[in-house]
N, C-alpha and C positions, 0 to 999 in steps of 0.2 A: 776234611771237616770235622771238628772236635765233638766229642759226645755231649750230650746235656746232660746224662745221668749215668753212671757207673753202678751196677746194682751187683752184689754177690749175693747169690742163692746157697743157703746152707740147709741142709734137710736130713730127716731121720737120723737123729743122733741117739735116740732109744737110752738116753741117761737114767741109770739106777739112783736110787736113795744113799746109796755108799758110794763113793767117788773111786773106791779101791777094788769095785765088784767088778767081776767079769760078765759078760753076755756071748755065751756062746763063743769063748776064746777072745773075745774083744774086749778090751778096756774102754767103753765109751767116753769116759772123761778123758783120758790120757790123748784119745784118738780126736776129740773134739778141740782140744787144746792145741794139738798141732795143726788141725785145719785153720781154726782161728787165727794163727799166728802168720800162718800163710795168706789168708784173705787181707790180714792188715797191710801186708807187702803192696798190694793195688791200690791202696787207699782209695778205696769205693765211697760212693757218697750214700750210701744205703745198704742195710742187710735185709734180706729177706728169708725169713724161716717158713717151710711149708711143710711142718707136720711131723708128727710121730717125737715129738720132744723128748719125751719120756717113756721109757719101756712100761711101766704101770700107772703113769699119772700120778706119782707121788708128788705133794709139794716140796719136798728135799730135794728131788730130781732138777724141778724147775727152779729152785733157790738156787742149785749149782748153776744153771744154764745163765742166769741173770749173773751170776759173778762171773763166768766166763766172758761174756759180752760187752758187760760194761765198760772196761778198758778201751773196748775201740770207740767208745762215744758216738756211734752211729745212729741215725734214725734206724728204727729197728720195725719193720713190717713181719706180721705173724698169722699165722692160720694153726687150727688143730689137725692133727693125724686120728686115725681108728685105735691109735693107744693111746690117746692123750685122755684129760680129763677137763673139759672147757671150764668147767666151775673153778676148778683149782688153779688152772694153768693162766687163766686171763686178770686176775687181780695180781697175780704175781708179776707178770710181764709187764703189765700197765704202770708197774713201779718204777719201772724205767724212764728216763728222761727220752721224750720223740719217739714212745714205743706207739703202734697203731696196728689192731687187729681188726679182720674181716668188715672194711670197710671200702670205699674208693677214696684213693690218695692221689692228689695231686703232686705229679714231679716235676712239674714245669711243662715242657713240650709234650710229655707223655701224662696219661693215668695209669694207675693201678689199680685193679679191682681184686680184692681179696674175697675168697669164696668158701664156705664151710660144707665140703662133701661128706662128713661122717654120718655114716648112717648107725643110730645108737641100737637097731636091733641086727644089725650084721651078724652073719653067722661065720664068715670065713675073713673079715677084713674088708668087704668091698664097700663101695660107697655109693652115695645118691646125693643129688642136688634137689632140695625140696623145692616147692612150688613158691615159698618166701623169697628163699637164695634167686630162683630164677626170676622171680619179678623186679628184686632188688637189681639183680644184672640189667635188664633189659632197660629199666629207669636209668640207670646209671650211662648206659651206653646211649640212649636216646637224648640225654642231657647235653652229651659231649658227642656230637656224632662223625666229627672230621677229626677230633685228636686222636692221635695214636695211643693204642691202648694194648696193656700187659693186663691179662687175667691170670690169677695164680690160685692154683686149689691142690689139695693134696693127692687124690686119686685120678689116676690115668685116664683121659677121657679118649682114647685111642689105643686100639691094641699093640703090645710090644712084642708080641710073636713067642711069648712063653706062657704053654697052658696055663699051668697054676696060676701064674702071675696074671693072667689076662681074666681067670674066675674072679679077681678082685678088683675090677676095674670099675669104674663109674657106671652105674646100672642102668642111668637114663643119660647116656652119652648122645644118644638120637636127639633129646629134647634139647640138649646144650648145643648142638650143632646147628639145628634148626632155628634156634633164637640167634646164633651169632651169624648167620648165612647174609641177612641184610645188612650189616654192618663191616662194610669194607675197613674200616678203620683198627678193628681187631689184628693186630700183627702179630702177638705172640699168646700162646697158652703153656704156663709154666707147670709144673707137679714135681711132688716126691714121690714116696711109695715103692716105686721099682727098683730101688737101689741100684741102679747103674745109668749109664749115658745113655740118651736117645734123643733120635731126631726125626719128626716126620714133618713133610711140608705138602699141607692139604691142597687140595685144587684151588680153594678159595684165595689161596694166597697167604694163609695164616701158618706161621710154624709152631709145632708142639714139640716141646722138650721136657724129657726126664732129665733128672739129677742122679749122681753117685750120693750114698749115704756117708756120713762122715765116721761110721763105723764099719759094719758088715754089709756085704756086695753080694749082689746076685750077678751071676755070667748070663750077658748078654747072647741071643743067638748067634751074632756074630762077633769074633773076637777083637776088643779094643785094647790099645795100649795099656798097658800098667792097669788092668780092669779090676782087680783083687784089693786095688788101692784104696783107702778112704779119699775124697774128694769134694769139690765146689764148683759152682757154675758161675762164671762171671758175664754178664749182659751189658753191652755199651750201647745205650739208647741215644740214636742222634735224632736231631730237632727235624729233618725231613720225614721221619718216621720209618727209616732203615735201622738196621742193629747189626751188630755182630756178637758172638758168643763164643765162649772156650770152657772147656770142662779143665780144671786144673785137679792134678793128682797130688797126693801129700805120701813122700815114703814111709811106711809103716807096715807092719806084718798084720793082717788080716785076714780072716777065712772068709769063706763064702757062704753065706746063709740067706734065709727068706726073710721078706720083711715082716 
């Protein structure tokens, strides 16, 4: 069966205002550019950006992001992370043709729902879904109760097994899970924030996926191939509601550090 949609997830580039600047031993601009070159080889139908797009939320950094992804000429779907400034980010990314953030998006056979899990008063980078976000999510799911659905947010709603990373997960994950429970059409939940590849298959049948950063990586509890290299995730979404996915790594010298 041919996929109805191929989505490339790119996350946590942590871009800086100066393209030549280093972030704990990584040049975020160089690393993102290398990743996007590999993304382009797969000819995806859309690009999903799952937060921490800039390290300090600077307009110049978001300008660099637009400059990097514009040549791909792809529909771009985005949401903020805890390092981002939404007020700065939104108008810059909205300048891209076919750019959409923080809404429900029709992907043909599937729907994609983008959520904002940023908690403004966070102390260690933890996340939270406001009542407004949860209400919007429930309304979107109720509107299309049988349509295969992919939900994207920045913070991880399931533990990944690294104590200091799990201190920064979605604080009201239980509310999210309870909301999702009646909706069997929620097939996938994807997120950034954890800086490594991750998969959890829930008893409900929903698959939860984390993604490597395009820059700095976190070592997962179980060793993975090329785990210190930047990467991205490909998601093949099929008309019958099934999917395939793969993490692709890019050969580049990258240090292991925190999100």
